[in-house]
N, C-alpha and C positions, 0 to 999 in steps of 0.2 A: 538434773544430773544423770541419773540412770533412768532409762526408759522402762516402764513396767511392761514386761512381755509375758502374758498369761500362759502362752503355749509352752514356754520353757519351764515354768514352774509346774505345770500339769505333767509334763514329760518326766521331770525329776521325781515328782510324787509317784507316778506310775512305776518307775524303775525301783524306787524304794519299796513300794508295795509288793512288787514281784519278788524282791529279795526277802522281805519279811515273810511272805506267803510260802517261800521255799525253805527258809532257814528255821523258822519256829517249829514246824512239825519234826524236822530232822533232829534238832537239838533236844526237844522234849522227849522224843522216843529214844534217843541215845542215852539221855540221863536216866530215863525209866529203865532201860536195859541194864545200865551200870548198877543202878540201885537193886534191881531184881537179881542180877548176877551175884552181888555181894550177899544179899539176903538168903538166896537159895543155894549158894555155893556152886553155881554153874559158870560157864565161860562163853556161852554161845548166844545168849539172849540179846546182848548188845548188838551183835551183827544183824540178827533177824529184825529187831526193832529199828535199827538204823535204816534198813531197806524199806520197812513199812513206812517210816517217816519220809523217806525220799519219794515213795509212791504217792503218799498223801500230799506232800508239798508240790509235786508235779501236777497232781489233779487240781489243787488249789490254784496254781498258776494258769492252768488250762481254763478253769471256770472264770477266773478274773479276766483273762484275755478275751474269752467269749463275750462277757458282758461289755467290755470296752468296744468291741467291734459291733455289737448290736446297738449300742448307744450312738456310734458314728452313723450307722445305717438309718437310725431314727432321725438324726439331725439332718441327713441328706434328703429326707422325705418332705421337707418343707419347700414350698414354692416361694421363691424370693420375690415378693412384691412390696418390699419396704419392711421396715421393722415393725410397724403397727399392724399391717395387713397380712401377716403370715397365715397361710392356710395349710393344714396338714393333708398330704395326699398319700394314700396307701398304694401299694404295688398293684392292686387290682384296678384302681383308678388310672394308673399310668398305662397298664395294658389296654384298658378300655379306650383311652385317648389315642393310642397307637392304632387300634383296630378301626376306630371311627374315622380317622384321617386317611386311612388307606396305606399308611406306612407300616411295613412289617420287617 
């Protein structure tokens, strides 16, 4: 009936993780700011902690994106010689192969 498409599910999972990585720190810091404002009788901590949460969420998204792109680069480092005979090739090996064949 429905064809299983792994890439679609992986993409939806990544989008969800980006949202969670951004929203959780913002909400936690905002609620902490509201709690501290009520406890201490101030009115500015919620704003400060909201921006701290936004920066933390942005940094979380940056780290997550960096790991995604590094995994894609690792998966491209395989020489495709069939499913059973995959051999991992590093960037140094690729540069060496270019130099030894005379192509630059």
